[in-house]
C-alpha positions as CSV (number, residue, x, y, z in Angstrom):
1,X,12.6,-15.5,-5.2
2,X,13.3,-15.6,-1.4
3,X,10.7,-16.5,1.1
4,X,10.1,-13.9,3.7
5,X,12.5,-14.0,6.5
6,X,11.0,-14.6,9.9
7,X,13.7,-12.7,11.5
8,X,12.7,-9.5,9.5
9,X,9.2,-10.0,10.4
10,X,9.8,-10.2,14.1
11,X,11.7,-7.1,14.0
12,X,8.8,-5.4,12.1
13,X,10.7,-5.2,8.8
14,X,9.3,-7.6,6.1
15,X,11.3,-7.8,3.0
16,X,10.2,-6.2,-0.2
17,X,9.9,-9.7,-2.0
18,X,7.0,-10.9,-0.1
19,X,5.4,-13.1,-2.8
20,X,6.9,-16.4,-2.2
21,X,5.5,-17.4,1.0
22,X,6.6,-20.9,1.7
23,X,7.0,-20.2,5.4
24,X,3.7,-18.5,5.6
25,X,2.2,-20.6,8.2
26,X,5.0,-20.5,10.6
27,X,5.3,-16.6,9.9
28,X,1.5,-16.2,10.9
29,X,2.0,-17.9,14.1
30,X,4.9,-15.8,15.1
31,X,3.2,-12.6,14.1
32,X,0.2,-13.7,16.2
33,X,2.1,-14.9,19.2
34,X,4.2,-11.8,19.5
35,X,1.6,-9.4,18.3
36,X,4.5,-7.4,16.8
37,X,3.9,-4.3,14.4
38,X,4.6,-5.5,11.0
39,X,4.4,-2.3,8.9
40,X,4.7,-2.1,5.0
41,X,7.0,-4.2,3.2
42,X,10.5,-2.5,2.6
43,X,13.4,-2.3,0.5
44,X,15.7,-5.3,0.6
45,X,18.1,-5.1,3.3
46,X,21.8,-4.1,2.6
47,X,24.6,-5.5,4.5
48,X,27.0,-4.3,7.1
49,X,30.7,-3.9,6.7
50,X,33.8,-3.2,8.5
51,X,35.2,-4.9,11.7
52,X,31.8,-6.2,13.0
53,X,30.6,-7.8,9.6
54,X,29.7,-11.3,10.5
55,X,30.4,-10.8,14.3
56,X,27.9,-8.0,15.4
57,X,26.8,-8.2,18.9
58,X,23.7,-10.2,19.3
59,X,20.5,-8.1,20.2
60,X,18.9,-8.1,23.5
61,X,19.5,-6.6,27.0
62,X,20.3,-10.0,28.8
63,X,23.7,-10.7,27.7
64,X,26.3,-10.5,30.5
65,X,29.1,-9.2,28.4
66,X,30.0,-6.9,25.6
67,X,28.9,-3.5,24.6
68,X,25.7,-4.9,23.2
69,X,26.2,-2.9,20.0
70,X,28.8,-3.1,17.0
71,X,31.9,-1.5,18.7
72,X,34.1,0.3,16.0
73,X,35.5,3.2,18.0
74,X,37.3,3.6,21.3
75,X,34.8,5.6,23.3
76,X,37.7,7.5,25.1
77,X,39.0,9.2,21.9
78,X,38.9,12.8,21.9
79,X,35.7,14.4,20.3
80,X,34.2,17.8,19.8
81,X,30.9,17.7,21.9
82,X,29.0,20.0,19.6
83,X,30.0,17.9,16.6
84,X,26.9,15.7,16.1
85,X,27.2,14.8,12.3
86,X,27.3,11.3,11.3
87,X,25.4,8.1,11.2
88,X,24.2,7.1,14.6
89,X,22.3,3.9,15.5
90,X,20.2,2.5,18.6
91,X,20.2,-1.0,16.7
92,X,21.9,-4.0,18.5
93,X,23.3,-5.0,15.1
94,X,23.9,-1.6,13.6
95,X,20.7,-1.8,11.4
96,X,18.2,-4.3,10.2
97,X,16.8,-7.0,12.4
98,X,18.0,-7.3,15.9
99,X,16.1,-4.6,18.0
100,X,17.7,-1.6,20.0
101,X,20.8,-2.3,21.9
102,X,21.1,-2.9,25.5
103,X,22.0,0.6,26.7
104,X,19.8,2.2,24.1
105,X,16.3,1.8,25.7
106,X,13.3,0.2,24.2
107,X,11.0,1.4,21.6
108,X,8.5,3.2,24.1
109,X,8.8,6.7,25.3
110,X,9.0,6.0,28.9
111,X,8.5,3.3,31.7
112,X,7.0,6.1,33.8
113,X,3.0,5.9,33.9
114,X,1.4,8.8,32.1
115,X,-1.2,10.9,33.7
116,X,-4.0,11.4,31.2
117,X,-6.6,14.1,31.0
118,X,-10.2,12.8,30.2
119,X,-9.7,13.7,26.5
120,X,-6.1,11.9,26.6
121,X,-7.6,8.8,28.1
122,X,-10.1,8.6,25.4
123,X,-7.7,9.1,22.6
124,X,-5.5,6.6,24.2
125,X,-8.4,3.9,24.0
126,X,-9.1,4.7,20.5
127,X,-5.6,3.6,19.6
128,X,-4.9,-0.1,18.9
129,X,-1.2,-1.0,18.7
130,X,0.4,-4.3,17.4
131,X,3.4,-3.9,19.5
132,X,3.9,-4.9,22.9
133,X,2.5,-7.6,25.2
134,X,-0.6,-9.5,23.6
135,X,-3.8,-8.2,25.1
136,X,-5.2,-10.3,27.8
137,X,-2.4,-12.9,27.5
138,X,-0.9,-14.5,30.5
139,X,2.4,-12.6,29.8
140,X,0.6,-9.2,29.9
141,X,-1.1,-10.3,33.2
142,X,2.1,-11.2,34.6
143,X,3.5,-7.6,34.4
144,X,1.3,-5.4,36.2
145,X,4.2,-3.2,36.9
146,X,3.9,-1.9,33.3
147,X,1.4,0.7,32.1
148,X,-1.4,-1.0,30.2
149,X,-0.2,0.7,27.1
150,X,2.4,-1.9,27.0
151,X,0.1,-4.7,27.5
152,X,-2.7,-4.3,24.8
153,X,-1.3,-5.3,21.5
154,X,-3.4,-7.0,19.0
155,X,-2.4,-8.5,15.6
156,X,-1.8,-5.8,13.0
157,X,-5.0,-6.6,10.8
158,X,-6.9,-5.6,14.0
159,X,-5.0,-2.6,14.8
160,X,-5.3,1.1,13.5
161,X,-1.5,2.2,13.5
162,X,-1.4,4.7,10.8
163,X,2.2,3.9,10.0
164,X,0.9,0.4,8.9
165,X,-0.5,2.1,5.9
166,X,2.7,4.1,5.2
167,X,2.1,7.4,6.8
168,X,5.1,9.1,8.5
169,X,6.1,8.2,12.0
170,X,6.8,11.8,13.2
171,X,8.4,12.6,16.5
172,X,9.4,11.1,18.9
173,X,8.5,7.7,17.5
174,X,11.1,7.9,14.6
175,X,13.9,8.4,17.2
176,X,12.6,5.1,19.1
177,X,12.8,2.9,16.0
178,X,15.9,0.7,16.0
179,X,17.4,1.9,12.9
180,X,20.1,4.5,12.0
181,X,19.7,8.2,11.6
182,X,22.1,10.4,10.0
183,X,22.7,13.9,11.6
184,X,23.7,16.3,8.9
185,X,24.7,19.6,10.0
186,X,24.3,22.8,8.0
187,X,25.2,26.4,8.9
188,X,21.3,27.1,9.6
189,X,19.8,23.8,10.2
190,X,20.4,20.1,11.4
191,X,18.8,17.5,9.2
192,X,17.9,14.2,10.7
193,X,17.5,11.5,7.9
194,X,15.9,8.5,9.3
195,X,16.7,5.1,7.5
196,X,13.4,3.5,8.3
197,X,10.9,5.2,6.2
198,X,13.5,7.4,4.7
199,X,12.0,10.3,6.5
200,X,13.7,13.8,6.6
201,X,13.3,16.2,9.6
202,X,14.5,19.7,9.7
203,X,15.6,21.4,13.0
204,X,16.2,25.1,12.5
205,X,19.3,26.6,14.1
206,X,18.8,30.0,12.7
207,X,17.3,31.6,15.7
208,X,13.5,31.5,14.8
209,X,11.0,30.8,17.4
210,X,8.3,28.0,17.5
211,X,4.8,29.2,16.1
212,X,2.3,29.5,18.7
213,X,-0.5,27.0,18.8
214,X,-3.0,29.5,17.3
215,X,-0.6,30.4,14.6
216,X,-0.3,26.9,13.1
217,X,-2.4,26.6,9.9
218,X,-1.0,23.3,8.6
219,X,0.0,20.6,11.2
220,X,3.0,18.5,9.8
221,X,3.7,15.0,10.3
222,X,7.5,15.9,11.3
223,X,6.2,19.1,13.1
224,X,8.0,22.3,13.4
225,X,11.3,22.0,15.2
226,X,13.9,24.6,16.4
227,X,17.3,24.1,18.2
228,X,19.8,25.9,20.2
229,X,23.0,25.0,22.2
230,X,22.9,24.9,26.0
231,X,26.4,24.4,26.9
232,X,27.4,21.1,24.9
233,X,23.6,19.9,24.8
234,X,21.6,20.4,21.7
235,X,18.1,21.2,22.9
236,X,15.3,20.9,20.2
237,X,11.8,22.1,20.9
238,X,9.1,21.1,18.4
239,X,5.3,21.5,18.0
240,X,2.6,21.6,15.3
241,X,2.5,17.6,14.9
242,X,-0.3,16.0,13.0
243,X,-2.5,14.4,15.7
244,X,-2.5,11.1,13.6
245,X,1.1,10.3,14.6
246,X,1.8,8.4,17.9
247,X,4.4,9.1,20.4
248,X,5.7,5.6,20.3
249,X,5.1,2.0,19.1
250,X,2.7,1.5,22.1
251,X,0.1,3.8,20.7
252,X,0.3,6.6,23.2
253,X,-1.6,9.7,21.6
254,X,-0.7,13.3,21.7
255,X,-2.9,16.4,20.6
256,X,-1.9,19.3,18.4
257,X,-0.8,21.1,21.5
258,X,2.1,18.8,22.1
259,X,5.4,20.5,22.7
260,X,8.3,18.1,22.5
261,X,11.8,18.9,24.1
262,X,14.6,16.7,23.0
263,X,18.2,16.9,24.7
264,X,20.8,15.4,22.6
265,X,24.4,15.2,24.5
266,X,27.5,13.6,23.0
267,X,28.7,12.0,26.1
268,X,31.9,10.2,24.6
269,X,33.3,9.7,21.0
270,X,30.8,7.2,19.8
271,X,27.6,7.7,21.9
272,X,24.8,10.2,21.9
273,X,22.6,10.4,25.0
274,X,18.9,11.7,24.5
275,X,16.6,12.7,27.0
276,X,13.0,14.0,26.3
277,X,10.1,15.9,28.0
278,X,6.7,15.8,26.4
279,X,4.2,18.7,27.4
280,X,0.5,18.4,26.1
281,X,-2.1,19.8,28.5
282,X,-5.0,18.7,26.3
283,X,-4.1,15.0,26.6
284,X,-1.6,14.8,29.7
285,X,-2.1,16.4,33.1
286,X,1.5,16.8,33.7
287,X,4.7,16.8,31.5
288,X,5.8,13.2,30.6
289,X,9.7,12.4,30.9
290,X,11.2,9.9,28.8
291,X,13.5,6.9,29.6
292,X,17.1,8.1,28.5
293,X,18.0,6.9,25.1
294,X,21.3,6.5,23.5
295,X,22.6,5.7,20.1
296,X,26.1,4.7,18.8
297,X,28.3,6.0,16.1
298,X,28.6,3.9,12.8
299,X,31.5,4.1,10.4
300,X,30.2,5.9,7.1
301,X,31.1,2.6,5.1
302,X,29.1,0.3,7.5
303,X,25.9,0.2,5.6
304,X,26.2,-1.0,1.8
305,X,24.1,-1.8,-0.9
306,X,24.8,-2.3,-4.5
307,X,28.2,-1.2,-4.1
308,X,27.3,2.1,-2.4
309,X,27.7,3.1,1.1
310,X,25.2,5.1,3.2
311,X,21.6,4.7,4.5
312,X,19.4,2.3,2.7
313,X,16.2,3.8,0.9
314,X,14.1,1.8,3.6
315,X,10.8,3.0,2.3
316,X,7.4,1.9,3.2
317,X,5.8,1.9,-0.2
318,X,1.9,1.4,-0.6
319,X,2.5,-0.7,-3.8
320,X,4.2,-3.4,-1.6
321,X,2.0,-2.7,1.4
322,X,-1.2,-3.8,-0.5
323,X,0.4,-7.3,-1.3
324,X,1.7,-7.6,2.1
325,X,-1.6,-7.0,3.8
326,X,-3.1,-9.5,1.5
327,X,-0.5,-12.3,2.3
328,X,0.4,-11.7,5.7
329,X,-1.4,-8.9,7.7
330,X,-5.0,-9.7,7.1
331,X,-4.5,-13.5,7.4
332,X,-2.7,-12.9,10.8
333,X,-5.6,-10.8,12.1
334,X,-8.6,-13.0,10.7
335,X,-7.1,-16.5,10.9
336,X,-8.4,-17.0,7.3
337,X,-6.0,-17.9,4.4
338,X,-5.0,-15.2,2.1
339,X,-7.8,-13.9,-0.4
340,X,-7.1,-15.0,-3.9
341,X,-5.4,-12.4,-5.9
342,X,-2.4,-11.6,-8.2
343,X,0.7,-9.6,-7.4
344,X,0.1,-5.9,-7.7
């Protein structure tokens, strides 16, 4: 049985098989030093196929040349701007470890400082993320140009990220995670099928209106979303989100009054650009605008597993999460060796 891959851990994507921990000591040091979110153990990774297999662009924004993502298509090929169907990825390697590609933006919603209301500030302070620069570290102190939300990470065992216990990410956080999403276009709706978490979100295109805040009797992890075309840009508006979801990996909160607007524009054959604006008068004194995000088209046959092509079932499974917590997350936060126990 293989040991945990350190690259998977640093990408926040531990393997499902976590029970052989011959590299545990090194892994714990890595987890603590980067204070990276390490959510539930997931399905074994598939493999990439096609032209970029074995030669995918390495991750990171600092490379001087190359597109920064697996380049399968000529961006200048003709395309239908309203045709968004396909598998799109912000990942520098297509999927799996590697992080977001150089032109895709990072896992945060925005570099702009948010302006909280008193209630929003209180909610922000209650959230303890495990992603970003480590709290009170020299690294955090060296970047005062970044909002404190990006400089307060703690080891996962000390955090309270609800996704760490396999709850859905919701939006916009799911769109910020560095893994593919398949857009499935139907006559009356568009489905966003996210590989990480295997989540499914419905964007209704049948003309219905968003429910008013007072009419929402059941908040949803994925919210209530409607879409329309503004020229060649798909405009999605959503609301009614469960307050336990976070806006992004840095733990920015939202209230039950949040309205999220997403604008998806296919700017060339293999690139979709996403711009978002968050309006939440209960928690934010003014609308908060996102960094421009991008994702790139993958061939349908690129992701392969067990001889099949298509998205991986990258579920966060509680049955695996319990063992991962015992062996990795809890020792990382407490500095103590794993508690005795058997595989569950």
